[in-house]
MARVEX-902673 format. One record per residue (C-alpha): residue number from 1; chain; z, y, x. Coordinates in pm, 1 decimal. Each point is the difference from the previous one (the first is absolute). Layout:
N
PT   num   chaine          Z          Y          X
PT   NUM        A          Z          Y          X
...
END
This chain:
421
PT   num   chaine          Z          Y          X
PT     1        A      922.1      -93.3     -299.5
PT     2        A     -373.6      -41.7       26.1
PT     3        A     -234.2      176.8     -238.0
PT     4        A     -342.9     -133.5      -87.0
PT     5        A     -273.6      110.7      245.6
PT     6        A      252.7      198.6      204.8
PT     7        A     -142.0     -159.4      314.8
PT     8        A     -326.5      185.4      -65.2
PT     9        A      160.3      343.5       22.1
PT    10        A     -111.0      166.3      323.5
PT    11        A      245.1       91.2      272.9
PT    12        A     -119.3      284.6      225.6
PT    13        A       -7.5      -47.3      373.7
PT    14        A      301.0      129.4      185.9
PT    15        A     -205.1      253.6      194.3
PT    16        A     -154.6      131.9     -323.6
PT    17        A      338.3       29.0     -167.4
PT    18        A      154.2      179.8      298.8
PT    19        A     -294.6      242.4       19.5
PT    20        A       21.1       77.9     -372.0
PT    21        A      375.9       52.7       29.7
PT    22        A      -37.8      238.1      294.8
PT    23        A     -268.1      199.5     -183.6
PT    24        A      210.3       22.7     -316.3
PT    25        A      307.2      113.7      194.3
PT    26        A     -209.2      258.8      185.0
PT    27        A     -144.5      134.1     -324.2
PT    28        A      342.8       10.8     -165.9
PT    29        A      150.0      176.2      301.4
PT    30        A     -279.5      259.6        6.9
PT    31        A       42.8       65.2     -372.9
PT    32        A      379.2       30.4       34.6
PT    33        A      -21.8      233.2      301.4
PT    34        A     -254.3      223.7     -170.8
PT    35        A      196.2       17.4     -324.3
PT    36        A      340.7       57.4      162.4
PT    37        A     -133.5      264.8      239.7
PT    38        A     -167.5      186.9     -284.1
PT    39        A      318.7      -11.7     -205.7
PT    40        A      205.5      117.4      299.3
PT    41        A     -240.2      286.7       66.5
PT    42        A       18.4      120.5     -361.1
PT    43        A      380.7       -8.5       -2.1
PT    44        A       24.6      187.2      329.7
PT    45        A     -237.1      270.6     -118.5
PT    46        A      232.5       80.5     -293.3
PT    47        A      315.0       21.6      211.2
PT    48        A       85.5      289.5      224.4
PT    49        A      125.4     -128.4      330.8
PT    50        A      223.5      247.7      182.4
PT    51        A       68.4     -223.5      298.9
PT    52        A     -175.3       48.6      330.1
PT    53        A     -295.0     -244.0       20.7
PT    54        A       48.4      -31.8      376.8
PT    55        A      337.2     -168.6      -56.1
PT    56        A     -151.6     -282.4     -208.3
PT    57        A      -29.9     -330.1      186.0
PT    58        A     -353.4     -145.5      -41.9
PT    59        A      136.6     -357.5       16.2
PT    60        A      234.6       68.0     -291.1
PT    61        A     -292.6      128.4     -202.1
PT    62        A     -203.6     -307.2       93.0
PT    63        A      278.3     -243.5      -96.3
PT    64        A       51.9      182.4     -329.1
PT    65        A     -370.5      -24.6      -78.7
PT    66        A       -4.7     -373.6       80.1
PT    67        A      300.8      -56.8     -223.6
PT    68        A     -177.3      185.8     -278.5
PT    69        A     -306.5     -220.8       48.7
PT    70        A      210.3     -316.9       -8.6
PT    71        A      188.9      117.6     -308.3
PT    72        A     -328.2       73.4     -176.7
PT    73        A     -141.4     -344.0       85.8
PT    74        A      312.3     -169.3     -135.3
PT    75        A      -20.0      198.1     -324.6
PT    76        A     -372.0      -27.8      -64.0
PT    77        A      -74.6     -338.4     -168.0
PT    78        A     -334.5      -58.1      172.4
PT    79        A      127.4       88.9      347.0
PT    80        A      310.2     -210.9      -62.8
PT    81        A     -211.0     -306.2      -78.9
PT    82        A     -202.8       62.5      315.9
PT    83        A      322.5        0.3      204.9
PT    84        A      113.6     -322.6     -168.0
PT    85        A     -334.5     -158.9       82.2
PT    86        A       43.8      112.6      360.8
PT    87        A      339.4     -173.4       13.9
PT    88        A     -152.6     -318.2     -144.2
PT    89        A     -282.4       23.5      255.1
PT    90        A      261.0       13.6      277.5
PT    91        A      159.5     -319.3     -134.1
PT    92        A     -343.5     -164.7      -14.2
PT    93        A      -70.2       91.7      363.2
PT    94        A      337.3     -139.5      106.9
PT    95        A      -81.6     -320.0     -186.8
PT    96        A     -340.8      -21.3      167.0
PT    97        A      159.7       32.9      345.4
PT    98        A      260.5     -266.2      -81.1
PT    99        A     -267.0     -233.8     -134.5
PT   100        A     -211.9       45.4      312.4
PT   101        A      294.0      -61.9      236.3
PT   102        A      168.5     -288.0     -184.9
PT   103        A     -267.7     -175.9     -205.5
PT   104        A     -327.6      108.2      158.9
PT   105        A     -316.6       -4.0     -208.0
PT   106        A       38.6     -131.2     -352.9
PT   107        A     -192.6     -309.0     -102.4
PT   108        A     -245.5       42.5     -291.9
PT   109        A      236.5     -182.0     -234.8
PT   110        A      291.2      217.9      107.1
PT   111        A     -210.7      311.1      -47.1
PT   112        A      -89.6      -99.0     -357.6
PT   113        A      361.9      -84.9      -82.2
PT   114        A      119.3      325.4      154.6
PT   115        A     -246.0      203.4     -207.0
PT   116        A      100.1     -181.0     -319.1
PT   117        A      371.5       48.7       64.7
PT   118        A      -51.0      365.3       88.2
PT   119        A     -183.4       78.7     -323.3
PT   120        A      246.5     -206.1     -203.9
PT   121        A      287.3      195.9      149.2
PT   122        A     -167.0      338.5      -55.0
PT   123        A     -101.8      -72.9     -361.4
PT   124        A      328.1     -154.3     -102.4
PT   125        A      223.8      261.2      163.2
PT   126        A     -214.8      279.0     -145.1
PT   127        A       69.7     -143.8     -345.7
PT   128        A      367.3      -49.0       80.3
PT   129        A       47.4      346.9      148.4
PT   130        A     -160.7      205.7     -276.0
PT   131        A       68.7     -216.0     -308.1
PT   132        A      331.5     -170.2       75.0
PT   133        A      165.7      256.1      230.4
PT   134        A     -176.8      302.3     -154.9
PT   135        A      -50.0      184.0      329.7
PT   136        A     -154.0      319.4     -137.6
PT   137        A      150.1      260.4      237.6
PT   138        A      -90.8       60.3      363.0
PT   139        A      342.5      -98.2      134.3
PT   140        A       -7.4     -333.3     -186.9
PT   141        A     -358.0      -64.7      110.1
PT   142        A      102.7       62.7      362.3
PT   143        A      302.9     -228.9      -32.0
PT   144        A     -187.7     -292.5     -151.1
PT   145        A     -304.0       40.0      224.4
PT   146        A      229.3      -24.9      301.9
PT   147        A      185.5     -294.9     -152.6
PT   148        A     -298.9     -205.9     -104.0
PT   149        A     -205.4       85.9      308.6
PT   150        A      278.8     -126.0      225.4
PT   151        A       58.1     -309.9     -211.7
PT   152        A     -372.5      -70.1      -21.5
PT   153        A      -36.7       31.5      377.1
PT   154        A      283.9     -247.5       60.2
PT   155        A     -125.9     -240.6     -267.2
PT   156        A     -354.8       -1.2      138.7
PT   157        A      121.3      -56.2      356.5
PT   158        A      221.2     -282.9     -124.7
PT   159        A     -291.7     -160.0     -186.0
PT   160        A     -226.6       24.0      304.7
PT   161        A      265.2     -166.1      217.0
PT   162        A       44.4     -273.2     -260.2
PT   163        A     -374.9      -71.7      -11.6
PT   164        A      -24.5       -0.7      379.4
PT   165        A      301.4     -232.1       27.2
PT   166        A     -172.7     -244.0     -234.6
PT   167        A     -329.4       20.9      188.5
PT   168        A      157.4      -44.2      342.7
PT   169        A      208.9     -290.1     -123.9
PT   170        A     -301.7     -183.0     -142.4
PT   171        A     -204.6       61.2      316.4
PT   172        A      282.1      -73.5      243.1
PT   173        A     -116.8     -354.3       61.5
PT   174        A      222.9     -237.2      185.7
PT   175        A      320.5       93.3      170.3
PT   176        A      225.8      296.2      -64.4
PT   177        A     -145.2      252.2      238.2
PT   178        A      175.2      333.4       -0.1
PT   179        A     -240.3      276.2      -96.2
PT   180        A       87.7      359.0       77.9
PT   181        A     -143.2      108.0     -333.6
PT   182        A      275.8     -196.3     -168.7
PT   183        A      254.0      206.5      189.5
PT   184        A     -182.2      327.2      -73.0
PT   185        A      -23.0      -75.0     -371.6
PT   186        A      364.1     -108.2       -7.5
PT   187        A       99.8      332.4      155.4
PT   188        A     -217.8      186.7     -250.7
PT   189        A      159.1     -185.9     -291.0
PT   190        A      346.1       69.3      141.8
PT   191        A      -79.6      372.4       13.2
PT   192        A     -126.2      -21.5     -358.7
PT   193        A      328.1     -161.0     -104.7
PT   194        A      195.7      280.6      166.8
PT   195        A     -212.7      259.1     -181.0
PT   196        A       66.9     -178.4     -330.2
PT   197        A      372.4       47.2       63.5
PT   198        A      -58.9      368.3       82.8
PT   199        A     -194.5       40.5     -324.0
PT   200        A      290.2     -165.5     -181.4
PT   201        A      230.2      265.9      143.3
PT   202        A     -251.5      269.1     -104.2
PT   203        A        0.5     -144.0     -352.2
PT   204        A      379.0       27.5       -8.1
PT   205        A       -5.7      362.8      114.6
PT   206        A     -290.5      119.5     -215.4
PT   207        A      -30.8     -244.4     -288.1
PT   208        A      354.0       47.6     -126.7
PT   209        A      -48.6      378.2      -14.4
PT   210        A     -296.1      -49.9     -237.7
PT   211        A      119.8     -276.2     -234.2
PT   212        A      142.5     -349.2        3.6
PT   213        A     -328.0     -141.0     -129.3
PT   214        A     -201.1      150.1      287.2
PT   215        A      264.1     -121.0      244.9
PT   216        A      -40.5     -352.6     -139.9
PT   217        A     -380.2       22.0       39.5
PT   218        A       29.6      110.2      362.1
PT   219        A      264.6     -254.9       95.2
PT   220        A     -183.9     -299.4     -143.9
PT   221        A     -322.4      100.9      178.1
PT   222        A      188.5       15.6      331.8
PT   223        A      156.6     -338.8      -66.8
PT   224        A     -340.3     -152.1      -81.4
PT   225        A     -142.2      132.1      328.1
PT   226        A      295.1     -129.2      204.1
PT   227        A      -11.0     -332.8     -182.4
PT   228        A     -373.0      -38.7       67.8
PT   229        A       55.9       53.4      373.1
PT   230        A      288.5     -248.1       12.8
PT   231        A     -210.5     -243.8     -203.1
PT   232        A     -277.9       13.7      261.1
PT   233        A      247.1      -65.6      281.5
PT   234        A      155.4     -296.1     -179.7
PT   235        A     -334.2     -145.4     -105.7
PT   236        A     -135.4      -15.4      353.3
PT   237        A      332.1     -106.4      143.4
PT   238        A      -18.0     -297.7     -237.1
PT   239        A     -346.2      -84.8      131.1
PT   240        A      117.7       19.5      360.2
PT   241        A      304.7     -206.0      -87.3
PT   242        A     -218.6     -268.3     -162.5
PT   243        A     -228.1      -11.5      300.5
PT   244        A      278.5      -22.4      257.8
PT   245        A      249.2     -217.4     -187.4
PT   246        A       10.4     -376.0       -2.9
PT   247        A      105.2      -16.5     -363.5
PT   248        A      -29.4      317.8     -202.6
PT   249        A      224.6     -135.1     -276.9
PT   250        A      311.1       73.3      201.2
PT   251        A      244.9      254.4     -135.4
PT   252        A     -132.5      305.2      196.1
PT   253        A     -351.4      -62.8     -136.8
PT   254        A      130.6      -29.9     -355.2
PT   255        A      207.3      315.1       39.7
PT   256        A     -298.4      201.4      116.9
PT   257        A     -223.9     -149.2     -268.0
PT   258        A      236.5       90.4     -282.1
PT   259        A       57.5      347.6      145.7
PT   260        A     -378.1       53.4        4.0
PT   261        A      -26.8     -133.0     -355.8
PT   262        A      278.9      228.0     -120.7
PT   263        A     -162.2      304.4      160.1
PT   264        A     -340.6      -84.7     -143.8
PT   265        A      137.2      -35.7     -350.9
PT   266        A      240.4      290.9       41.4
PT   267        A     -275.6      245.2       92.1
PT   268        A     -201.3      -92.8     -308.4
PT   269        A      306.5       22.4     -224.7
PT   270        A       75.1      345.2      141.1
PT   271        A     -356.1      106.5      -76.8
PT   272        A       32.7     -120.2     -359.0
PT   273        A      327.5      191.3      -38.3
PT   274        A     -161.9      304.4      160.0
PT   275        A     -289.7        5.3     -246.8
PT   276        A      221.0      -83.4     -297.8
PT   277        A      222.8      293.8       90.9
PT   278        A     -303.7      228.7       22.0
PT   279        A     -131.3     -102.4     -343.1
PT   280        A      339.4       23.3     -173.7
PT   281        A       90.9      333.1      162.7
PT   282        A     -326.4      169.8      -96.9
PT   283        A      -60.7     -196.4     -323.4
PT   284        A     -353.5      -77.1      122.7
PT   285        A      -45.7     -301.3     -224.4
PT   286        A     -330.8       94.2     -162.1
PT   287        A     -158.6      205.1      278.5
PT   288        A     -264.7      -85.0      256.5
PT   289        A      261.1       14.4      275.0
PT   290        A      218.4     -240.0     -196.8
PT   291        A     -295.8     -236.1      -43.9
PT   292        A      -67.4       -6.2      375.8
PT   293        A      368.6      -59.6       75.6
PT   294        A       22.7     -278.1     -259.4
PT   295        A     -301.6     -173.8      154.2
PT   296        A      157.5       18.3      342.5
PT   297        A      329.1     -136.6     -133.9
PT   298        A     -195.1     -285.9     -154.2
PT   299        A     -148.1      -88.3      337.5
PT   300        A      342.3       21.1      166.1
PT   301        A      143.7     -245.0     -252.7
PT   302        A     -294.8     -232.2       65.3
PT   303        A       65.1       25.0      375.8
PT   304        A      364.9      -93.2      -53.3
PT   305        A     -100.9     -303.3     -205.2
PT   306        A     -245.3     -113.9      268.5
PT   307        A      260.7       48.6      271.5
PT   308        A      255.1     -206.4     -191.2
PT   309        A     -262.4     -270.1      -56.8
PT   310        A      -74.8        0.5      372.3
PT   311        A      370.2      -37.6       72.1
PT   312        A       18.2     -287.4     -247.4
PT   313        A     -290.4     -168.4      180.1
PT   314        A      180.5       53.5      330.3
PT   315        A      312.6     -172.6     -128.8
PT   316        A     -201.6     -286.3     -144.8
PT   317        A     -201.4      -53.6      318.2
PT   318        A      316.4        8.5      210.5
PT   319        A      164.4     -259.3     -222.1
PT   320        A     -319.6     -208.6       -7.0
PT   321        A      -21.9       -7.3      379.8
PT   322        A      364.2      -94.1       43.4
PT   323        A      -15.5     -285.2     -250.7
PT   324        A     -338.7     -156.4       77.2
PT   325        A     -104.8       70.0      359.2
PT   326        A      245.3      -91.6      276.6
PT   327        A       26.2      167.8      336.7
PT   328        A     -194.8     -174.2      277.4
PT   329        A      190.9     -205.3      252.7
PT   330        A      -13.1       59.5      374.7
PT   331        A     -225.7     -304.0       42.8
PT   332        A     -246.6      135.4     -258.2
PT   333        A        0.8      339.2      171.9
PT   334        A      -74.6     -165.1      334.5
PT   335        A     -277.2     -211.4     -153.3
PT   336        A     -156.5      299.5     -176.7
PT   337        A       35.5      253.0      278.1
PT   338        A     -251.7      239.0     -154.1
PT   339        A       79.2      355.1      -99.2
PT   340        A       64.7       98.3     -359.9
PT   341        A     -337.8       25.6     -176.5
PT   342        A      115.7      308.6     -192.5
PT   343        A      138.0      224.1      276.2
PT   344        A     -134.6     -193.0      303.6
PT   345        A      334.5        3.9      176.2
PT   346        A      197.1     -283.9      155.7
PT   347        A      214.4     -202.3     -239.9
PT   348        A      356.4      -60.5      115.9
PT   349        A       87.1      -92.3     -356.8
PT   350        A     -236.4      -87.1     -284.3
PT   351        A      -22.2     -140.8     -348.5
PT   352        A     -213.4     -309.2      -66.0
PT   353        A     -236.9      -28.8     -295.8
PT   354        A     -104.8     -329.8     -167.2
PT   355        A     -334.3       15.3      180.6
PT   356        A      182.4        0.4      334.2
PT   357        A      -76.7      358.2      105.0
PT   358        A      281.1      211.0      141.8
PT   359        A       61.7      371.4      -47.2
PT   360        A      270.8      253.5       60.0
PT   361        A      237.5       10.8     -293.1
PT   362        A      -40.8      376.4      -41.4
PT   363        A     -377.1      -16.4       29.4
PT   364        A      -21.9     -280.7     -254.3
PT   365        A      228.1      188.6     -238.4
PT   366        A     -226.0      308.6       10.3
PT   367        A     -314.2     -213.4      -31.5
PT   368        A      119.0     -194.9     -303.2
PT   369        A       93.8      319.8     -182.1
PT   370        A     -372.9       74.4       -1.9
PT   371        A     -164.2     -344.1        0.7
PT   372        A      178.3     -333.7      -76.9
PT   373        A     -206.7     -213.1      237.4
PT   374        A        0.0     -112.5      360.7
PT   375        A     -137.1      278.1      222.7
PT   376        A     -186.9     -254.8      215.0
PT   377        A     -143.5     -267.7     -229.9
PT   378        A       40.4      183.6     -334.9
PT   379        A      188.2     -293.8     -152.4
PT   380        A      153.5      114.8     -328.0
PT   381        A      374.7       -9.6       42.9
PT   382        A       52.2      -49.6     -373.9
PT   383        A     -172.0     -344.0       -9.2
PT   384        A      248.7     -280.1      -49.6
PT   385        A      287.6      242.9      -51.8
PT   386        A      210.5       13.3     -315.1
PT   387        A       45.5      373.3       31.0
PT   388        A     -119.9      284.0     -218.4
PT   389        A     -144.1      194.0      288.3
PT   390        A     -203.2      304.6     -105.2
PT   391        A     -367.7      -62.5       56.4
PT   392        A     -322.9      163.4     -106.6
PT   393        A       -3.4     -199.6     -323.8
PT   394        A       61.6      165.7     -333.2
PT   395        A      282.8     -236.1      -95.6
PT   396        A      281.5      189.8      166.2
PT   397        A      238.0       78.8     -278.7
PT   398        A     -146.3      349.2      -41.7
PT   399        A       92.2       95.9      355.1
PT   400        A     -232.5      166.3      244.2
PT   401        A     -146.8     -260.3      240.6
PT   402        A       12.3       41.0      373.1
PT   403        A     -284.3      200.3      145.6
PT   404        A     -105.2      140.8     -338.4
PT   405        A     -106.1      362.4      -15.2
PT   406        A      -56.0      218.6     -300.1
PT   407        A     -261.8      270.2      -45.4
PT   408        A      127.3      295.4     -202.5
PT   409        A     -192.1       80.1     -317.8
PT   410        A      127.1      346.7      -79.8
PT   411        A     -162.7      331.2       78.5
PT   412        A      256.4      101.3      259.9
PT   413        A       58.4     -249.8      278.5
PT   414        A      333.9       41.0      169.6
PT   415        A       57.7     -199.4      318.3
PT   416        A      341.8      135.8       97.8
PT   417        A     -128.1      207.2      293.6
PT   418        A      205.5      295.7     -111.3
PT   419        A      292.3     -183.0      125.0
PT   420        A      -90.0       87.8      306.9
PT   421        A       55.6       26.0     -175.8
END
């Protein structure tokens, strides 16, 4: 979910945030030590101690004083929030180390997207925690801060890996060179998937003790995280399969494609069910929180419609290629011994267009989903065809044409980043 002008909200530097956290913890510790020692001194002055002071172990006294300080910090609301912020700061530092080791420096675009997703997550989960879940006690605040901090960390790492996968794929160039960053990010995503399963177990142990509704909230959030990670793996496996296969319309390619489609739609459907459950459970129909959730559900439904339209275009293009453009013969491949103009790789098998140009079947399929023309000479592939191929014309039976984008016109602009998110 993306709020208007959220990208303009400042994000402090990591060093500034760590310094402020250390200072706040130091101040809270000093206040707790001073208060607990004063309280201990007053209680001891009112009690007559008959035991021999020489038999008292100084370490036992020290441990008892430290336990009193810790107990006071956990009971005092301000000190408790400082400790929670310290735990969040630790997670942030771990994330910074992982980002430096696995991803390196973020590109400017990645930095902007990361900041937007971070603020979206913080704002939305703040609304969800205090309005939907009604976390008004310190124990509930601690529980949900731990839960959403861990989930947010995993979602942000997953989103960064997804963006880097896309960037590295687009800049890979020719060939299928193995890049160690692919392996590092795959390992990171695998660890994130394992943690999603651990959080699912935590939801079973803790969520059921609170209520069935809270258990349902926790489970569906774990499933969305795990599904997002699996979706990334399948998506890029499809791309590698298209690049390395002779004909990507074989049964393994279709199986992976439909698995990726099912996951993509399934994650959005789970989100809609998640938000519908939250509104019905809390009766937040006419509240600000309900308005924000309704707007996000509206965007999710729009995303599902666009995804189904994209799938419809995929089926049409596949059928159009099979019916109208035959596969090139061996003689034509020998005569046109050039590489594919889309991926610049050697063509062991290709599909021939009316203009005579040859392309990989998988490359041509992906190209025509975006632009129904020859990639080399720009010949319109709809000329002379008695097909109702979607084009950029307005006469399309009310369907969305290929390559058409829509600009939202409502105050809140939701782009689905919470799906992480």
